[in-house]
C-alpha angles and dihedrals in degrees: 000000000000116000127208090221088064096055092088090049091052091050089051090051088053093050091048091053091045090053091051092050094047092048092052107032096082093048092074139050120229087253092055092049091050097045101044113065093195092056092040097050093039089060091042091053092057091049087050090053090055090051094047091050089051090049090054095050114108116261089236092057093048091047093053096046104055094157087092123065092230095169093054091051091048092049090052089052090054092051093048094049102037101025097040090140091059099051110131113215091214091057091050090049092051090049091053094047100043117010101042096051090047092049097052100073091045093053091045090053092049091051091048091052089056094055 
């Protein structure tokens, strides 16, 4: 059962994974990410962590914080975990370049509001 008390912890897990991704994304070119499975799946794993943390948030929390596209993040997690063989490197790269940097200040704000 999901617990409200854990919502903050899940947001912190998300922020931690976001920070890892942001610290690493500019170290590699799209070609390096695509050609090196360790780099590729290391980045994928952190995107998965974000999605899993979203999945574990309470429904009430998600419903009251609509500034995040929770369902989209959760769907991406499902694709990464269950459709690992269909992951497109370009989609991962776009997520790292656009979505992750946009998500960070929102998650930081949500954590701050819980303090």
